[in-house]
C-alpha positions in Angstrom: 8.2 21.6 1.2 10.9 19.4 0.0 10.1 16.1 -1.8 11.1 12.9 -0.6 11.3 9.9 -3.0 12.5 6.3 -2.7 14.5 4.2 -5.3 14.4 0.4 -5.0 16.9 -1.9 -6.7 17.8 -5.6 -6.5 21.2 -6.3 -4.9 23.6 -8.7 -6.7 25.3 -10.1 -3.8 28.1 -12.6 -3.8 27.6 -15.7 -1.7 29.8 -14.5 1.1 27.8 -11.2 1.3 24.5 -13.0 1.2 25.6 -15.1 4.1 26.7 -12.0 6.1 23.4 -10.3 5.2 21.5 -13.2 6.7 23.6 -13.1 9.8 22.9 -9.4 10.3 19.2 -9.8 9.8 19.3 -12.7 12.2 21.0 -10.6 14.8 18.5 -7.8 14.4 15.6 -10.3 14.9 17.4 -11.5 18.1 17.8 -8.0 19.4 14.0 -7.2 18.7 12.8 -10.3 20.4 15.0 -10.0 23.5 14.4 -6.3 23.9 10.7 -7.0 23.7 10.9 -9.9 26.2 12.8 -7.7 28.6 10.0 -5.0 28.2 7.4 -7.6 29.1 9.4 -8.8 32.0 9.7 -5.3 33.3 6.0 -4.7 33.0 5.2 -8.0 34.9 7.6 -6.9 37.6 5.8 -3.5 38.0 8.8 -1.5 36.5 8.3 1.4 34.2 8.7 1.4 30.5 12.3 1.6 29.3 12.9 4.2 26.4 15.4 3.9 23.6 18.3 5.4 25.7 17.8 2.6 28.4 17.5 -0.2 25.6 20.8 1.2 24.0 22.5 0.2 27.3 21.0 -3.3 26.9 22.5 -3.4 23.5 25.9 -2.4 24.7 25.9 -5.2 27.3 24.8 -7.8 24.7 27.5 -6.9 22.2 30.0 -7.1 25.1 28.6 -10.3 26.9 30.7 -13.5 26.2 27.6 -15.4 25.1 26.3 -12.8 22.6 29.5 -11.3 21.5 28.8 -12.4 18.0 26.4 -9.3 17.8 29.5 -7.1 17.6 30.2 -8.5 14.2 27.2 -6.8 12.7 26.8 -3.1 12.2 25.9 -0.9 15.1 23.6 1.8 13.5 21.1 -0.8 12.2 20.9 -2.6 15.5 20.1 0.8 17.1 17.4 1.5 14.5 15.7 -1.7 15.7 15.5 -0.4 19.2 14.2 2.9 18.0 11.4 1.1 15.9 10.5 -0.9 19.0 10.1 2.3 21.1 7.8 3.8 18.2 5.9 0.5 18.3 5.2 0.8 22.0 4.3 4.5 21.8 1.8 3.7 19.0 0.3 1.1 21.3 0.1 3.4 24.3 -1.6 6.1 22.1 -4.1 3.4 20.7 -2.7 4.0 17.2 -1.6 0.5 16.6 -1.4 -3.1 18.2 1.0 -4.6 20.6 4.5 -5.3 19.3 4.7 -9.0 18.4 7.8 -11.3 18.4 9.4 -12.0 15.0 9.8 -15.5 13.8 12.4 -16.7 11.3 11.8 -15.3 7.9 10.2 -12.2 9.4 13.4 -10.3 9.7 13.4 -6.6 10.3 15.0 -4.4 7.6 18.7 -3.3 7.7 18.5 0.5 7.9 21.5 2.8 7.7 20.1 6.2 8.8 23.1 8.4 8.1 24.3 9.0 4.4 27.9 9.0 5.7 27.5 5.3 6.3 27.3 4.3 2.8 28.8 5.3 -0.7 26.7 5.2 -3.9 28.7 4.7 -7.2 26.0 5.1 -9.9 28.7 5.1 -12.7 29.6 1.6 -11.9 26.1 0.3 -10.4 27.3 -0.5 -6.9 27.0 0.6 -3.3 29.4 0.3 -0.4 27.8 -0.8 3.0 29.6 -1.1 6.4 31.0 -4.6 6.8 29.9 -5.7 3.4 32.0 -3.7 1.0 30.9 -2.9 -2.5 27.8 -4.7 -3.5 26.5 -4.7 -7.1 23.1 -3.1 -7.9 20.6 -3.8 -10.6 20.1 -0.1 -11.2 17.3 0.5 -13.6 17.3 4.3 -13.3 19.4 7.2 -12.2 19.1 8.3 -8.6 18.5 12.0 -8.4 18.5 14.0 -5.3 20.4 14.2 -2.0 20.8 10.8 -0.3 19.3 10.5 3.2 19.2 6.9 4.1 19.3 3.2 2.7 17.4 0.2 3.7 18.0 -3.5 2.9 15.2 -6.2 3.1 14.9 -9.7 1.9 12.2 -10.6 -0.8 12.0 -14.3 -0.9 15.5 -15.3 -2.2 16.5 -11.8 -3.3 17.6 -8.9 -1.4 16.5 -5.3 -2.2 18.1 -2.0 -1.5 15.8 1.0 -1.0 17.5 4.5 -1.3 15.6 7.3 0.1 16.4 10.8 -1.4 15.4 14.4 -0.9 14.7 16.6 -4.0 13.7 20.2 -4.5 10.6 22.0 -3.3 7.1 20.9 -4.1 5.1 23.2 -6.3 1.9 24.5 -4.8 -1.5 23.4 -6.1 -2.9 27.0 -6.1 -5.1 28.0 -9.1 -5.6 24.3 -10.1 -9.1 22.6 -10.3 -10.1 19.0 -10.4 -9.8 17.9 -14.1 -10.7 14.1 -13.9 -13.0 12.0 -11.8 -12.4 8.3 -11.5 -14.9 5.7 -10.5 -13.3 2.3 -9.3 -15.1 -0.9 -9.9 -14.6 -4.5 -10.6 -15.6 -5.2 -14.3 -13.9 -1.6 -15.1 -11.0 -0.9 -12.8 -11.1 2.9 -13.4 -13.9 4.8 -15.3 -12.8 8.4 -16.3 -15.1 11.4 -16.4 -13.6 11.8 -20.0 -15.0 8.6 -21.1 -11.8 6.5 -21.0 -12.1 3.0 -19.3 -9.3 1.0 -17.8 -9.8 -2.7 -17.6 -8.6 -4.6 -14.5 -5.5 -6.5 -14.4 -6.8 -9.5 -12.4 -3.4 -10.7 -11.5 -4.7 -13.1 -8.7 -7.4 -14.5 -11.1 -5.1 -15.1 -14.1 -3.0 -17.4 -11.7 -5.7 -19.0 -9.9 -5.4 -22.5 -11.4 -1.7 -22.4 -10.8 -2.1 -21.3 -7.2 -4.7 -24.0 -6.5 -2.2 -26.6 -8.0 0.7 -25.3 -5.8 -1.4 -25.2 -2.7 -2.5 -28.7 -3.2 1.0 -29.7 -3.7 1.9 -28.2 -0.4 -1.0 -30.0 1.5 0.1 -33.2 0.2 3.6 -33.0 1.5 4.7 -34.3 4.8 5.3 -31.7 7.4 8.9 -31.0 8.3 10.1 -32.6 4.9 12.4 -30.9 2.5 9.9 -31.4 -0.4 7.4 -29.5 1.7 9.8 -26.6 2.1 10.4 -26.7 -1.7 6.7 -26.6 -2.3 6.1 -23.8 0.2 9.0 -21.8 -1.5 7.4 -22.4 -5.0 4.1 -21.2 -3.7 5.6 -18.2 -2.1 7.3 -17.2 -5.3 4.3 -17.3 -7.2 2.5 -14.9 -4.7 5.4 -12.6 -5.0 5.2 -12.7 -8.7 1.5 -11.8 -8.6 2.1 -9.0 -6.2 5.0 -7.7 -8.4 2.9 -7.8 -11.5 0.1 -5.8 -9.8 2.4 -3.3 -8.4 4.1 -2.6 -11.7 0.7 -2.2 -13.4 -0.3 0.3 -10.9 2.8 2.2 -11.0 2.5 2.6 -14.9 -1.1 3.5 -14.5 -0.8 6.1 -11.8 2.2 7.7 -13.4 0.3 8.2 -16.6 -2.7 9.6 -14.9 -0.6 12.0 -12.6 1.3 13.2 -15.7 -1.9 14.2 -17.4 -4.1 15.5 -14.7 -2.9 17.9 -11.9 -5.9 17.4 -9.5 -8.0 14.1 -9.7 -11.2 13.2 -7.7 -11.8 9.7 -6.5 -14.2 8.0 -4.2 -13.3 7.6 -0.5 -14.0 3.9 -0.2 -13.9 1.9 3.0 -12.3 -1.1 1.4 -12.1 -2.9 4.9 -15.8 -2.7 5.3 -16.6 -3.6 1.6 -14.3 -6.7 1.7 -15.7 -7.9 5.2 -16.7 -11.6 5.4 -20.4 -12.6 5.2 -20.0 -15.9 6.9 -21.6 -14.9 10.0 -21.8 -17.2 13.1 -23.3 -20.5 13.9 -26.3 -18.9 15.4 -26.8 -16.3 12.6 -25.3 -17.7 9.5 -24.6 -15.3 6.6 -26.5 -15.2 3.3 -24.7 -15.6 -0.2 -21.5 -16.5 1.5 -19.8 -17.9 -1.6 -20.8 -15.1 -3.9 -19.7 -12.5 -1.3 -16.3 -14.4 -0.9 -15.7 -14.1 -4.6 -16.6 -10.4 -4.5 -14.2 -9.8 -1.7 -11.3 -11.6 -3.5 -12.0 -9.4 -6.6 -12.1 -6.3 -4.6 -8.7 -7.0 -2.7 -7.2 -8.3 -6.1 -8.1 -4.9 -7.6 -6.0 -3.1 -4.9 -8.0 0.1 -4.9 -6.2 1.3 -1.7 -2.8 0.9 -3.3 -4.1 2.7 -6.3 -5.2 5.7 -4.3 -1.9 5.7 -2.2 0.2 5.8 -5.4 -1.8 8.4 -7.1 -1.8 10.7 -4.1 2.0 11.0 -3.6 2.7 11.1 -7.5 0.3 14.0 -7.7 1.9 15.7 -4.7 5.3 15.3 -6.5 3.9 17.4 -9.3 2.2 20.0 -7.3 -1.3 18.5 -7.6 -3.6 16.9 -5.1 -6.0 14.0 -4.9 -9.4 14.7 -3.7 -11.5 12.0 -2.0 -15.3 12.6 -2.1 -18.2 10.7 -0.5 -19.1 7.6 -2.7 -22.7 7.4 -1.6 -25.2 7.4 -4.5 -22.7 8.3 -7.2 -23.8 5.4 -9.2 -27.6 6.2 -8.8 -27.4 10.0 -9.5 -27.8 11.5 -13.1 -25.0 13.7 -14.0 -27.3 15.6 -16.3 -30.1 16.6 -14.0 -29.1 15.3 -10.6 -32.1 13.0 -10.2 -31.1 10.2 -7.8 -32.9 6.9 -7.7 -31.9 3.2 -7.4 -33.7 2.3 -10.6 -31.7 4.8 -12.7 -28.9 2.1 -13.0 -30.4 -0.7 -14.9 -27.2 -2.9 -14.8 -23.7 -2.7 -14.3 -23.0 -0.9 -17.5 -26.3 0.8 -18.4 -27.7 4.1 -16.9 -31.0 5.5 -17.7 -32.3 8.5 -15.8 -36.0 8.3 -14.8 -36.3 12.0 -14.5 -34.8 13.4 -17.8 -34.2 10.3 -19.8 -30.4 10.7 -20.0 -28.7 7.6 -21.1 -24.9 6.9 -20.6 -22.6 4.3 -19.4 -23.0 3.7 -15.7 -19.4 4.0 -14.8 -18.9 7.1 -16.8 -22.0 8.7 -15.3 -20.6 7.9 -11.9 -17.1 9.3 -12.7 -18.8 12.6 -13.8 -20.7 12.8 -10.5 -17.3 12.1 -8.7 -15.8 15.0 -10.6 -18.7 17.4 -9.7 -18.3 16.5 -6.1 -14.6 17.1 -6.4 -15.2 20.6 -7.6 -17.6 21.2 -4.9 -15.1 20.0 -2.2 -12.2 22.0 -3.8 -14.5 25.2 -3.8 -15.5 24.8 -0.3 -12.0 24.1 0.9 -10.9 27.5 -0.7 -13.5 29.4 1.3 -12.2 28.0 4.5 -10.3 30.6 6.9 -6.6 31.1 6.5 -4.0 30.5 9.1 -0.5 31.8 8.6 -1.2 32.4 4.9 -2.3 28.7 4.3 -5.7 27.3 3.9 -6.7 25.3 6.9 -8.4 22.1 6.0 -11.6 20.8 7.5 -9.8 17.8 9.0 -7.9 20.0 11.3 -11.2 21.1 13.2 -13.3 18.1 12.7 -12.7 15.4 15.5 -15.7 13.3 15.0 -15.4 10.2 12.7 -17.6 10.2 9.6 -19.7 7.2 9.2 -18.5 4.7 6.7 -20.0 5.2 3.3 -21.2 2.3 1.3 -20.9 2.4 -2.4 -24.2 1.5 -4.1 -23.4 -1.1 -6.7 -25.7 -3.8 -8.4 -25.3 -7.5 -7.6 -22.7 -9.7 -9.0 -25.0 -11.6 -11.3 -26.1 -8.3 -12.8 -22.4 -7.3 -13.2 -21.6 -10.5 -15.1 -24.6 -10.2 -17.4 -24.1 -6.5 -18.3 -20.4 -7.1 -18.7 -21.1 -9.6 -21.5 -23.7 -7.3 -23.2 -21.7 -4.0 -23.0 -18.1 -5.1 -23.2 -17.8 -4.1 -26.9 -17.1 -0.5 -27.9 -15.5 0.8 -24.9 -12.4 2.9 -25.2 -9.4 1.6 -23.3 -6.7 3.9 -21.9 
């Protein structure tokens, strides 16, 4: 099937263009909130849900009304896209696939989306794009856009405006004949341990900026609410959070691109990050244990961004005709990759593994990665044995309707991790 890629560049807007963009975004937020309020009013009155066709008539009336005629100054197609997204949000809520749509506050502006490539013109030679009612806008184009343009979306990132171009490229190659070549074990001390022995240390983007974050947060708390100084402090804190997010995203993109370029099929653990990072605070009647230690562990897990790492790795492997295999993470750290003996005492610490059955000694993360690779081979072979429909292999997920119980990764305590990290940090190869 055809590949769909996205390119994101920063817009270099003129002051007048940035003012128009803010007005357009404010108009889209107004349309979303008023359409949502009208849907709630109809529900209270016992009237049926209004689909997009009915909401489009509301939009026409708003653009023609004397009090809201300023909406006609903005482009029509992005306003229609807001109503379509609202309809999708309601359908997701009705099917219990998402929560109830919420009102958007100032600063939570929906993206400005142009769905038709006939509505914009991309001039790559001069690094600019022509948009309706904005004219030519400069781009910080860092790479060449390849493929057939499908749509463009604009969104605000702090004080900057970003342009996301979605393109369609050629056919995706099939992963037939390929086998998993790499197993990855995700962790805190070592971000990704490979079955080939390579270790990738964590970035720790949040931890590196922890002191500055604490100082900026304290500065916000000391400012009077509603003052200009507080607004400046909040903006400074938000910019720091965006910087951390951008550093993490850039690092993950570089790492996943390198891994996807070297290995066609990769096996990783199917981690339930939401369960692993759940709070241990408990209630007043039943207070939790080791709350501070669990809080630090949760912060480290979320800072590692395992979910984003898996997401990027999955679609980048798909671009190259490969695939990402997710296996059950249970007991991968306690199982010996040489003989298969599984016991909790096999893993002495965060970095040391010594099998009680055969005496095999290895780095604990590397041993777990080899177990993940073996489980990936088994899952890949089992998938190939499944019956075919219309010439394609039918996956197990197409038949299974029952939810699998959440698997819990068996890891040593945080104290053991720190102790073993200091003892075994030397001599580990780095990707």
